[in-house]
Structures are given as structure tokens and as C-alpha cells.
Residue, then its C-alpha position, 0 to 999 in steps of 0.5 A: m499500500k506504501h508503494a501505491v501511494v507513493f507511485f500515486t504522489i509522483v504520477a500526479s506531481i508529473n501530470l500537474y506540471s506537464q502539459q499534453v501536447v494537443k495535435p494540430t486540427e485542420k484549423t491550426k495556424l501556429l503553435v506557440y510552445y514555451f520552454h522552461i527549467t524546473n527552477r525558473c527565474n523572474t524573467c523566465y515567469k514573465i516571459e510565460n506570463s506575458t506571452k499568454k496575456v497577448l494570446e489571451t487579449y489579442f487571440s482568445k477566438e484563435l485559442n478557442e478555436n485551436v487556431i492557435i495552440f499555446r503549451s508551456f512544457n518543462c524541459e527537465l521532465p522525460e515525458n517532454k524529451n522529444l519536444v525538447e530535442k526538436y526545439q533544441a530547447y534546453g532552457a527557456t525557450l520561446a518558439l513559434t511554429p506555423i502550420v501549412s496545410g496541416k504540416e510543420i514549416g519550420i520553427d521560429d526559435i524567438t527566445s532571443f527577441a524575448f529576453n532583449k524585449i521582456n524588460n519593457e512588457t508593452l514593446f514586448m507585447e506589441e512585438l509578439k502581437r505583431k509575430i503572431e499576426l504574420y504567421l495568421k495571415 
């Protein structure tokens, strides 16, 4: 019984901190993925939260209809290993992946942009909004 409780606790903890990969639908045009490590700094939290804020403020309809899919992944968890390798995301990484005719057509790693602009949240949000709009055209 003791082992069952420990196992349940571990599984519950993993599920709490990881997210399922949502498969793109016919409507999906953009994947927005944020990767992070377990122990994050304030800047990493700010990038993730500001990205969510942009998506929820300007693209809520697209999120609800899966035109845009946002997910955050802990790159240290084993269940995220394949995505981490695909995106070369071994630390904080913000990536946009456009989808055309149901196929991913590259990865736009905008991590440098995020770290360079996040100290001016208004500028970060404006520029991220513009980047996303370009992929939705």
C-alpha cells in the first residue's frame, strides 16, 4: 500500500507540471510553445505570463478554436524529451511553429527577442502580437 501511495503521488506531481501536446487540427495555423526548466527565474516567468497575456488579450478566439495552440513544457521532464530535442530547448525557449495545410513548416525560435524585450512589457507584447499576426495571414 505504501508503494501505491508513493507511485500515485509521483504520477500526480508529473501530471500537475506537464501538459499534453495538443494535436493541430485542420484550423491550426500556429503553435506557440514555451519551454522552461524546473527552477525558473523571474524573467522566465515574466516571458511565459506576458506571452499568455498577449494570446488571451488579442487572440482568445483563435485559442478557443485551436487556430493557435499554446503550451508550456518543463524541458527537464522525461515525457517532454522528444519535443525538447525537436526544438533544441534545453532551457528557457519561446518558439513559434507555423502550420500550413496541416504540416509544420519550420520553427521560429524567438527566445533572444523575448529576453531582449521583456523588460519593456508593452514593447514585448506589441512586437509579439505583430509576429503572431504575420503567421495568421
